[in-house]
N, CA, C and O of each residue as an XYZ file, in Angstrom:
464
protein
N      17.167     -5.269    108.503
C      18.442     -4.610    108.319
C      19.553     -5.617    108.040
O      20.361     -5.438    107.130
N      19.575     -6.673    108.837
C      20.584     -7.691    108.670
C      20.455     -8.390    107.316
O      21.463     -8.703    106.683
N      19.248     -8.631    106.879
C      19.009     -9.300    105.603
C      19.490     -8.420    104.457
O      20.058     -8.925    103.489
N      19.274     -7.125    104.550
C      19.715     -6.235    103.479
C      21.246     -6.175    103.406
O      21.802     -6.088    102.311
N      21.919     -6.219    104.523
C      23.392     -6.224    104.540
C      23.910     -7.527    103.932
O      24.863     -7.511    103.154
N      23.299     -8.634    104.276
C      23.700     -9.929    103.710
C      23.432     -9.944    102.206
O      24.258    -10.425    101.430
N      22.290     -9.423    101.801
C      21.950     -9.383    100.376
C      22.945     -8.531     99.589
O      23.403     -8.942     98.523
N      23.281     -7.353    100.104
C      24.237     -6.469     99.437
C      25.616     -7.121     99.399
O      26.317     -7.012     98.393
N      26.016     -7.794    100.469
C      27.307     -8.480    100.506
C      27.377     -9.587     99.464
O      28.378     -9.724     98.761
N      26.316    -10.372     99.367
C      26.271    -11.441     98.368
C      26.264    -10.874     96.951
O      26.892    -11.429     96.050
N      25.560     -9.782     96.763
C      25.514     -9.148     95.447
C      26.896     -8.650     95.036
O      27.315     -8.858     93.897
N      27.598     -8.003     95.941
C      28.937     -7.508     95.641
C      29.926     -8.645     95.420
O      30.802     -8.549     94.559
N      29.793     -9.712     96.185
C      30.686    -10.865     96.023
C      30.459    -11.557     94.685
O      31.402    -12.068     94.080
N      29.217    -11.576     94.222
C      28.923    -12.252     92.954
C      29.478    -11.493     91.756
O      29.668    -12.078     90.689
N      29.741    -10.201     91.917
C      30.297     -9.418     90.810
C      31.692     -9.880     90.430
O      32.112     -9.687     89.289
N      32.414    -10.483     91.357
C      33.764    -10.943     91.048
C      33.754    -12.170     90.145
O      34.784    -12.492     89.552
N      32.639    -12.859     90.020
C      32.551    -14.030     89.165
C      32.389    -13.676     87.700
O      32.676    -14.491     86.823
N      31.941    -12.488     87.439
C      31.703    -12.071     86.064
C      32.916    -11.307     85.537
O      33.530    -10.522     86.258
N      33.245    -11.546     84.287
C      34.335    -10.788     83.667
C      33.725     -9.724     82.767
O      32.663     -9.945     82.186
N      34.368     -8.596     82.646
C      33.817     -7.544     81.789
C      33.897     -7.947     80.321
O      34.764     -8.721     79.917
N      32.989     -7.412     79.548
C      32.976     -7.678     78.107
C      34.158     -6.977     77.450
O      34.386     -5.789     77.673
N      34.906     -7.719     76.639
C      36.037     -7.130     75.930
C      35.684     -7.080     74.455
O      35.217     -8.060     73.875
N      35.913     -5.935     73.869
C      35.519     -5.697     72.487
C      36.454     -6.344     71.484
O      37.623     -6.612     71.760
N      35.895     -6.581     70.313
C      36.673     -6.988     69.148
C      37.253     -5.716     68.555
O      36.503     -4.790     68.246
N      38.549     -5.646     68.389
C      39.167     -4.436     67.871
C      39.922     -4.767     66.593
O      40.823     -5.606     66.587
N      39.545     -4.102     65.521
C      40.235     -4.235     64.235
C      40.868     -2.883     63.940
O      40.186     -1.860     63.881
N      42.187     -2.897     63.756
C      42.902     -1.658     63.500
C      43.711     -1.781     62.222
O      44.257     -2.841     61.917
N      43.780     -0.698     61.489
C      44.659     -0.646     60.326
C      43.945     -0.928     59.022
O      42.728     -0.785     58.907
N      44.738     -1.335     58.040
C      44.262     -1.606     56.688
C      44.169     -3.112     56.482
O      45.187     -3.803     56.516
N      42.975     -3.623     56.271
C      42.818     -5.038     55.961
C      43.045     -5.211     54.467
O      42.254     -4.736     53.653
N      44.119     -5.887     54.113
C      44.465     -6.150     52.714
C      44.193     -7.627     52.453
O      44.880     -8.491     52.998
N      43.200     -7.918     51.628
C      42.876     -9.304     51.303
C      43.832     -9.824     50.233
O      44.531     -9.048     49.582
N      43.853    -11.131     50.061
C      44.725    -11.731     49.044
C      44.282    -11.318     47.644
O      45.117    -11.215     46.745
N      42.984    -11.079     47.439
C      42.495    -10.619     46.138
C      43.003     -9.210     45.837
O      43.390     -8.911     44.707
N      43.001     -8.353     46.846
C      43.505     -6.988     46.665
C      44.994     -7.014     46.353
O      45.465     -6.299     45.468
N      45.731     -7.844     47.084
C      47.176     -7.929     46.888
C      47.524     -8.514     45.521
O      48.538     -8.143     44.931
N      46.694     -9.425     45.013
C      46.954    -10.042     43.713
C      46.849     -9.020     42.575
O      47.470     -9.198     41.527
N      46.078     -7.970     42.771
C      45.921     -6.949     41.718
C      47.057     -5.932     41.709
O      47.214     -5.186     40.742
N      47.848     -5.898     42.778
C      48.975     -4.958     42.847
C      50.170     -5.583     42.132
O      50.566     -6.708     42.438
N      50.738     -4.854     41.185
C      51.859     -5.351     40.384
C      53.031     -4.389     40.456
O      52.849     -3.178     40.581
N      54.222     -4.933     40.376
C      55.425     -4.109     40.312
C      55.346     -3.258     39.052
O      54.979     -3.750     37.985
N      55.689     -1.983     39.178
C      55.633     -1.052     38.064
C      54.436     -0.114     38.115
O      54.367      0.844     37.345
N      53.486     -0.382     39.019
C      52.323      0.502     39.153
C      52.741      1.821     39.780
O      53.735      1.885     40.504
N      51.984      2.868     39.503
C      52.260      4.179     40.106
C      51.687      4.228     41.525
O      50.872      3.388     41.905
N      52.123      5.217     42.296
C      51.632      5.366     43.659
C      50.133      5.617     43.690
O      49.442      5.109     44.573
N      49.622      6.387     42.748
C      48.184      6.660     42.723
C      47.381      5.408     42.392
O      46.285      5.224     42.921
N      47.907      4.545     41.526
C      47.208      3.293     41.209
C      47.163      2.381     42.433
O      46.137      1.763     42.719
N      48.270      2.301     43.146
C      48.318      1.467     44.352
C      47.377      2.020     45.415
O      46.683      1.258     46.089
N      47.351      3.332     45.568
C      46.470      3.954     46.564
C      45.002      3.721     46.218
O      44.169      3.583     47.114
N      44.681      3.677     44.926
C      43.307      3.393     44.499
C      42.912      1.968     44.876
O      41.776      1.732     45.288
N      43.838      1.015     44.739
C      43.537     -0.385     45.036
C      43.536     -0.689     46.540
O      42.656     -1.402     47.023
N      44.504     -0.161     47.275
C      44.688     -0.547     48.669
C      44.266      0.511     49.684
O      44.089      0.205     50.863
N      44.105      1.741     49.237
C      43.789      2.820     50.157
C      45.052      3.483     50.670
O      46.162      3.096     50.305
N      44.878      4.470     51.508
C      46.003      5.199     52.078
C      46.722      4.324     53.098
O      46.072      3.693     53.932
N      48.050      4.275     53.046
C      48.771      3.426     54.003
C      48.613      3.932     55.434
O      48.485      5.133     55.672
N      48.623      2.997     56.378
C      48.474      3.351     57.780
C      49.678      4.132     58.282
O      49.529      5.108     59.017
N      50.868      3.705     57.888
C      52.096      4.361     58.332
C      52.678      5.123     57.160
O      53.006      4.543     56.124
N      52.805      6.436     57.333
C      53.376      7.288     56.296
C      54.558      8.026     56.918
O      54.385      9.063     57.559
N      55.745      7.491     56.725
C      56.953      8.016     57.348
C      57.546      9.118     56.478
O      57.905      8.849     55.332
N      57.663     10.346     56.974
C      58.226     11.427     56.165
C      59.707     11.229     55.854
O      60.215     11.801     54.890
N      60.402     10.429     56.652
C      61.815     10.170     56.379
C      62.018      9.120     55.290
O      63.079      9.052     54.671
N      60.990      8.305     55.064
C      61.039      7.276     54.021
C      59.793      7.433     53.144
O      58.880      6.610     53.192
N      59.773      8.481     52.359
C      58.585      8.788     51.557
C      58.334      7.734     50.475
O      57.216      7.627     49.972
N      59.333      6.976     50.119
C      59.179      5.952     49.078
C      58.821      4.587     49.651
O      58.839      3.588     48.932
N      58.502      4.538     50.923
C      58.117      3.277     51.575
C      56.744      3.454     52.198
O      56.525      4.378     52.982
N      55.822      2.570     51.849
C      54.474      2.592     52.413
C      54.283      1.321     53.233
O      54.614      0.223     52.785
N      53.745      1.483     54.442
C      53.490      0.347     55.316
C      52.000      0.238     55.601
O      51.375      1.178     56.093
N      51.447     -0.915     55.286
C      50.060     -1.239     55.605
C      50.102     -2.248     56.752
O      50.714     -3.309     56.627
N      49.457     -1.918     57.861
C      49.465     -2.770     59.045
C      48.023     -3.062     59.438
O      47.170     -2.175     59.411
N      47.757     -4.323     59.804
C      46.421     -4.724     60.243
C      46.563     -5.567     61.506
O      47.378     -6.488     61.559
N      45.771     -5.247     62.512
C      45.756     -6.014     63.765
C      44.311     -6.301     64.160
O      43.444     -5.432     64.073
N      44.071     -7.530     64.593
C      42.746     -7.931     65.061
C      42.902     -8.503     66.469
O      43.599     -9.497     66.674
N      42.243     -7.860     67.433
C      42.306     -8.272     68.829
C      40.905     -8.658     69.277
O      39.939     -7.929     69.048
N      40.810     -9.821     69.923
C      39.518    -10.293     70.417
C      39.685    -10.728     71.862
O      40.569    -11.523     72.182
N      38.841    -10.208     72.725
C      38.875    -10.480     74.158
C      40.257    -10.218     74.744
O      40.720    -10.960     75.610
N      40.911     -9.167     74.273
C      42.206     -8.771     74.794
C      43.381     -9.568     74.275
O      44.512     -9.336     74.702
N      43.144    -10.518     73.350
C      44.219    -11.351     72.814
C      44.399    -11.052     71.328
O      43.423    -10.902     70.594
N      45.640    -10.969     70.897
C      45.950    -10.731     69.496
C      45.605    -11.970     68.698
O      46.171    -13.037     68.935
N      44.675    -11.845     67.747
C      44.242    -12.974     66.936
C      44.921    -12.997     65.573
O      45.208    -14.067     65.038
N      45.178    -11.820     65.013
C      45.739    -11.751     63.668
C      46.514    -10.452     63.508
O      46.090     -9.401     63.987
N      47.650    -10.533     62.833
C      48.440     -9.349     62.528
C      49.107     -9.570     61.180
O      49.744    -10.597     60.948
N      48.952     -8.602     60.304
C      49.540     -8.689     58.960
C      50.245     -7.379     58.649
O      49.811     -6.306     59.068
N      51.331     -7.486     57.914
C      52.075     -6.299     57.487
C      52.379     -6.417     56.007
O      52.728     -7.484     55.502
N      52.239     -5.297     55.334
C      52.555     -5.209     53.910
C      53.374     -3.947     53.716
O      52.939     -2.857     54.088
N      54.549     -4.089     53.138
C      55.423     -2.946     52.890
C      55.673     -2.843     51.397
O      56.054     -3.817     50.747
N      55.453     -1.647     50.860
C      55.661     -1.386     49.440
C      56.779     -0.363     49.290
O      56.822      0.631     50.015
N      57.677     -0.610     48.350
C      58.793      0.294     48.092
C      58.644      0.890     46.696
O      58.449      0.173     45.714
N      58.738      2.212     46.631
C      58.589      2.932     45.369
C      59.915      3.590     44.992
O      60.747      3.895     45.846
N      60.083      3.798     43.695
C      61.213      4.561     43.178
C      60.720      5.321     41.955
O      60.256      4.720     40.987
N      60.825      6.648     42.005
C      60.353      7.513     40.908
C      58.882      7.254     40.589
O      58.522      7.108     39.421
N      58.026      7.194     41.619
C      56.577      6.992     41.484
C      56.220      5.647     40.851
O      55.144      5.505     40.269
N      57.100      4.673     40.959
C      56.850      3.347     40.401
C      57.126      2.300     41.481
O      58.159      2.346     42.150
N      56.195      1.358     41.644
C      56.348      0.298     42.641
C      57.487     -0.625     42.237
O      57.491     -1.174     41.135
N      58.465     -0.793     43.147
C      59.641     -1.617     42.849
C      59.647     -2.952     43.577
O      60.124     -3.950     43.036
N      59.115     -2.982     44.816
C      59.194     -4.208     45.619
C      58.004     -4.303     46.556
O      57.508     -3.291     47.052
N      57.545     -5.537     46.798
C      56.432     -5.810     47.707
C      56.913     -6.813     48.749
O      57.368     -7.904     48.405
N      56.810     -6.441     50.026
C      57.136     -7.353     51.128
C      55.852     -7.636     51.888
O      55.272     -6.739     52.500
N      55.411     -8.886     51.848
C      54.178     -9.292     52.517
C      54.557    -10.199     53.676
O      55.205    -11.226     53.478
N      54.154     -9.823     54.889
C      54.487    -10.621     56.072
C      53.247    -10.824     56.915
O      52.613     -9.859     57.340
N      52.899    -12.080     57.157
C      51.818    -12.411     58.083
C      52.478    -12.851     59.376
O      53.239    -13.819     59.387
N      52.200    -12.161     60.451
C      52.802    -12.444     61.745
C      51.917    -13.446     62.465
O      50.692    -13.319     62.440
N      52.513    -14.431     63.100
C      51.758    -15.437     63.834
C      51.012    -14.791     64.991
O      51.581    -13.999     65.743
N      49.741    -15.129     65.130
C      48.915    -14.527     66.179
C      49.173    -15.166     67.535
O      49.003    -14.510     68.563
N      49.576    -16.421     67.560
C      49.794    -17.122     68.819
C      51.282    -17.373     69.015
O      51.831    -18.310     68.436
N      51.943    -16.549     69.822
C      53.368    -16.769     70.045
C      53.610    -18.078     70.770
O      52.811    -18.476     71.618
N      54.692    -18.745     70.449
C      55.028    -20.027     71.050
C      55.683    -19.774     72.396
O      56.620    -18.983     72.503
N      55.187    -20.448     73.417
C      55.764    -20.299     74.753
C      57.023    -21.158     74.845
O      57.094    -22.240     74.262
N      58.000    -20.667     75.574
C      59.277    -21.372     75.665
C      59.142    -22.711     76.390
O      59.909    -23.630     76.102
N      58.192    -22.854     77.323
C      58.045    -24.104     78.045
C      57.298    -25.165     77.243
O      57.337    -26.341     77.603
N      56.612    -24.774     76.153
C      55.873    -25.750     75.364
C      56.676    -26.277     74.175
O      56.190    -27.129     73.431
N      57.894    -25.781     73.991
C      58.730    -26.216     72.886
C      59.542    -27.424     73.328
O      60.146    -27.426     74.401
N      59.546    -28.442     72.493
C      60.295    -29.655     72.822
C      61.784    -29.364     72.756
O      62.218    -28.595     71.898
N      62.575    -29.957     73.637
C      64.014    -29.702     73.600
C      64.633    -30.284     72.326
O      64.161    -31.292     71.799
N      65.676    -29.647     71.852
C      66.335    -30.081     70.630
C      67.139    -31.347     70.895
O      67.710    -31.525     71.971
N      67.172    -32.222     69.896
C      67.958    -33.445     69.999
C      69.432    -33.133     69.882
O      69.835    -32.267     69.105
N      70.226    -33.831     70.648
C      71.670    -33.593     70.614
C      72.368    -34.666     69.845
O      73.591    -34.633     69.709
């Protein structure tokens, strides 16, 4: 009886040493540089949708703005985030805003102080 209690106690204590498996999570529209290179100002909305797919964010208040967002999380940490915003006017692409967001935010304590 005593041995079984000790065994169960050791088994339960050892569970704290293991961390649970965290999944790789990819969300949104992955837009590669090759896909983006084929998109040109002046294309129609249907042509852009054929090349890039349906945008992740479709705002009814801004029907002429399409937002493609991609996030990659691994082991609970943000590894990659990209945003692409397309602006249309009269079914014609007018502007492309491509923003790659840094995956590793800079901590305030690791930044060197500015020279005076």
